[in-house]
N, C-alpha and C positions, 0 to 999 in steps of 0.2 A: 520253825516249829517250837524252838526252845521257849520263846516268850509265851506261847499258848500253854506249854506244859507247866511253866512257872506259875500261871494263874491258878492251877489246880494243885500246886505243891509237888509236882513230879520233877525229878532230876532231868536235866536236858538230854543226856544220852538215852535214858529210858524212853522219853517222849519221842525222840527221833526213831528209836527202834520200833515203837508202836506204829508210827506213821509209815515206816518202810514195809513192815510185815503185814501184808493184806491177806486176810482169810479168803477162802474160795467163795467170794460173793458173786452173784450174777453180774454179767457185763451186758449192759443194754446198748444195742447197736442200731436201733431204728433211726433212719435219717429224717423221719418226720418230726421227732422231738426237737423242741427249741423254745426260746422265750416267747416268740410270736404266737405259736399254736396254744401254748399254755395260757397265755394272756387272754386269748379269745374265749377259751372255756371259762377262765376266771371271771371275765366281765359279765358273762351270762349268769354265773352263780352269784356274783356280787349284786346284780339287779334283782334276781328272782328269789334267792334264798331268804332275804328279809321278809318277803311276802309270806313264805311258809312259816317263818318264825312268828310274825305278828298274828297271823290267823290261828296258830296253835295256842298262843297266849290268850287271845280273845275267846277261844273255845273254852278255856279253863274258866274265864270270867263269866261266860254264859251259863255255866253250871251253878252259879251263885255261891262262891266261896264264903260270902258274908253270912250265909246260913249254915255253914259247915257241911254242905252237901257236894262240894267239889272233891274230886279224887286226884291226888292225895289231899288229905285234909290239913294236917299240921305240917306246913312247909317251912316254918321258921323264917329265916331272913329272905327266903325266896318268895314270900307272900307278895302278891300283887295288890296294888290299890284297888279296892272294891268299888263298883258302881252298879246301878241297876241296869240290867240288860234290856235294851229297847225291844218293843214289839213291832216297830215300824222301821223299814218295810217288813212285811210278813216273811219275805224270803231272805232275811238277813243271815240267819244261821245256815240256811241252805247254801247260800253263796259262800259264807265263811268256810264251812267244812268242805264244800266242793273244791274251793281253791286250795285249802290246806292238804287234803288227800290227793286230789287230782294233780295239782302242780308238783307236790312232793314226788308222786310217781313219775311224772313227765321228766323231772330233773335227774332221775336215777341214771340214765345213760350219760348225761353230762357230767355227773359226779364221777362215775366210773372212768370216763374219758380223761377227766382232769387228773384223777389219781394215776392213770396210766402215763400221762404226760410228765408227771413229776416223780415217778417211781425211782429213777436213779438217785434222787435226793435222799430217799429212805435208806439207801445202801451206801452212803458215802463212807469213805475211810480216810483218816480216822473218824470215828463217829462224832467226836467232839473236838473242836479246835480252839475254843476259847469259852469264857463264861457266857458271853453274849450269844455265841453259837449254841451253847447248851440250852439256854433259855428259849432260843428260837426253835430248836428241835423238840423241846418239851411241849411248846405250844402246837407244833405240827403233829406230835403224837396225840395230844388231846383232841385236836381238830379232826384228824383222820379217824381215830377211834370212836369219837362221839357221833360223827355223822354216819358212820357205818352202823353203829349201834341203833341210832334213831331210824335209819332206813329199814334194817332187818326187823326190829321190834314193831315198827309201824306197819310194815307189810303183813307180818304175822297177825297183828291185831285186826286189821281190816278184813282178814280172811278167817277171823275167829279161831286161830290156831295157836293156842297158848302152850307151846312146848317148853317154854322157860319156866323155872320154878320160883318166880317172883311176881310181884304185882306189876303189871304192865304200866298202869297209870303213874305209880310212884316212880318207877325206873325211867319211863319216857320223859316225865316232867323234869326230873333231876338231870337226866342226860341232855335235855334241851338247854338247860342253863349252862352246863359245862360246854356245850357246843357254842352257845352265844358268846361266852367269854373267850373261847379259843378263836372263834371266827373274828371277833372284834380285834383281838391282838394280831391275828394273821393279816387282816386288812391294813392295820397301821404299819406293820413291818413290810408288807409286800406291795402296797399300792403304788409307790414310785416305780418299782420294777415292772409292775403290770403296765403302767402308762408307757414306760420306755419300750416294753415289748410290743405293745400295740402300734407304736409309731415306727417300729423297725421295718415293717413291711406294709404293703398296700393290700387291703382286703380285696379290692376289685381285681388287682393283678393276680392274687392267689386263686380267686374263683375262676379266672380265665386260664390258669396254667394247667396243662394236662399232665405234667410230670413234676416231681419234687426235687428241688435243689436244696441241699442241706443249709440250714441257717448258720450264720457265722457264730463262732464260739465267743460268747460274751462273758465267760467266767461264771455263769450261773450253775454249771454242772448238769444242765439239761441236754446239751448237745453231745452226741456220741463221739468219743475220741477215735474209735475205729468203726465207722458206720458200715452196715451191711448194704446190699443192693436194695434200691427202693422197690416196694411192692404196691404202693398206693400214693397218690398225690395228697397234699393237704386239702385240696378241694374235695377229694373223695372221702377223706377222713371226716371233714365237716359235714358232708352229705350223709355219711353213715350214722354219725351221732345225731344229727338233726332229724334224719328219717326215723331212727329208733325212738326218739322223743315224741315225734309226731304220731307214730304207731301206737305208743303207750297212751297218748292223749286220746286218740280215736277210739281205743278200746275201753276207755275209762269214762269219758265225758257223759255218756248216756245215762250213767247212774245218778248224775246230778240233774241233768236236763229233764229226765223222765219222759213220758209220752212216747212218741215213736222212736226217740233216740235210745230208749232202753234196749231195743233189739240189738244194738251195736255194743252194748256194755258187757263184753265178755269177761271183764275182770270184776264184775259186780259180785260181792260176797254172798248175797242171798239169791243169786240167780236172776235171770231176766224176766221170769214170770213166776207166779206162785203155783200155777197149774192146779187151781182148785177144781174139784170134780164138776161143780155146777157153775164155775165162773162167776159172773155177776159183779156188783159194785164192790164186794169185799175181796176181789181178786187182785191184791197188790201185796208187796213184800211186807214181812213182819219179822221183827227181831226175836221176840219171845212168844212162844205159842202158849195157848191156854193149858195144854197138857204139861208143858215144862214148868208152868207156874206152881203146880202142886195144889191148886185151889180145889176144894170139894165142889163138884158141879152143883150140888144142892144149894150152895151158898149164893149162886147166881140165879136161882130159880124164882118162882112166884113170891117167895117170902123175902126176897131182897128188898132193902130200903136204904135210902141215903140219909145219913145223920149229918145235920148241919148245926153248927154252934157259932154264936157271936154274943151279942148282948142278950139274945134269947135263942132258944133251941128249936129245931124243927126236924121232923122225920118224914120223908116223902118216898112213897113207892114209885116204881117206874111209871105206872099209869098216871099218877099224880104229877110227876115231872113232865110227862108228855102232854098233859093238859095245860101246862103253863105256856106263856108266849114263847114261841120257838124262833130261833135265828139261824140263818144259813150263811156259811162263808166258805169260800174256796181258799184253802190253806195248805201249804206244804207241811209235811212232817219229815224232819231231817235227822239222820243218825250221825253220831260222832265218827263212825267208820266211813262216812262220805256219801252214802247213798241217801236218796230222798224220793218222795213221791208227793204229788199234788192231788188232793181229793176235795170233794164237796161235802162238808160236814154240817150237820143240823143238830141243834140241841138248845139248852137253856143258857143264856148268857150268865157268866159267873157273877157279874155285877148285880144281876137281878137276884141271884141266890144270896149274895151278901146283904142286899137291902132287905130281903125277906127275914134275915137274922138280925136286923137292926143295926147293921154296920154299912151304911151307904158309902162311906169313904174308908175302905179298909187299908191298913198298912201292909198286910200280908195275908196269905192263906196257906194253911197246912193241909195238904191233900194226902189221905191215907188210902192204901189199896187193900183188897182182900188178901193179896199176896203177902208173903213174908220175905225178908231178905234186905240187902243194902239199898235197893231201889223201890222199896215198898211204900215210900212216901217222898213227897217233894214240897218245898216251900216256894210259893209264888210271891213276887213283889206286889205292892199295891197297884202299880201301873199295869202290871200284867193282868191282874184281876179286873181292872176297870176298862181295859180295852174292849170295845164293842164286839169284836170278833172272838174274844176268849170265851170258850164254851165248855159246858159239861155236855159232851156230844152223846146223843142217843142213836143217831143214824149217820151213815155215810153213803153218798150217792143215791139217796132216797130209800135206802133199805136199812133195816136194823143192823147194828154192829154185829159182826160174827164174834164168836167167843175169842178167837185169836186176836181180834182187834179191840177187845175190851168190854164186850157185853157183860153187864147191862148198861154201863156208862163209863166214859173215859174223858180225860181232860185234853183239850186242844187249845193251845195258845199260840198266837202268831210269833214266829222267830224263836220259839223255845226249843232247846234240844229235845229230841224225841224221847229220850229216856225219862224226862220230867213231864211228859204228857201222859200222866199216870193212867194205867188201864185198871179195869175192875174196881172202880172207886167205891169205897165203903163210907167215907166221911170227909167233910171239909170243915176246917176250923178257921173262921175269919178273925184276924186280929185288928185292933184299932190302930190308926196311924199314930 
């Protein structure tokens, strides 16, 4: 140990004394732990965590950071290359967020099992043996801390429970980049060991074995020096973790699939139904109600009119909008929290409104709501405006929009995040390409 102490400038006798004097740290005795079981959990996370990472970053891009409307806005060196979010297929954002939230929840049992399998490494003594070991432990600290932070804040966000005193979006985005860096470093450091661990035992043999035989000690620090009696086989441990992940998936997937699957979505943040007194076409989930918007009901009454601007201006009442050529499209509306619903929307194509204002090939459209606040407006790309299914919707399911769903008019654009499908629209400004 003297050479390790010398790397940090400690006298050899002092370093040896530190190594000998072990504080009352926990002693982990489970015979289940070992390089093979840890490697099995690791390979699952190695394959699936990148999907969660990529869909999370794509969700940020879908918000249109090039227009300054993604949160957080000013991310400095963490800024992603911008590109126009596609409207095709129409379920693109629904799939993206369904994967990000759903798969993120499904992996929670696997993450916890992986942490359980390596917990002896977190209580090693001495805590640092060399400079390389110190860097490895630092990356491990960042990895464990960031993934737990992302899981906890993510779950609280999808349940709309903001008990923390900071911006979820800024913290979650920054935490994601810390996790990405730590995850990449951990993969580089541990990939050879994971491969060796997987090769050390046969998966088929382990799934057939009713009892657990302790893995040989390979010096990884995962195998208990003084193991306790076995209480579960590795087959049972894999079944427990896999069953937990499958249960979470079964209770979550209905929020993305919608339809009859919604009845199984017990983890749906807005409930499985909206339980409107009269039911009808407007009986589907909503994030922000009309009452919570703070809009004066008189502003959406008979005197409401839509202001359009481009190379020329126009002002249209709701009856005048209803008299224009209508288009109907079956489109999902998907929320960043992972839930979505598919409805049949009817209204005026946005490209027709752009042409009415003298901008047949718009480069963008700024939509403003009667509501005030951070999401009271949204900028659409030219491609989103020109999509034939992009609508200023007046009806859903053949009935007028309910106030909670944006009456007198709202935006519906294929594959657009729900928060940018602006409700209670008061004006649209079309910009040239």
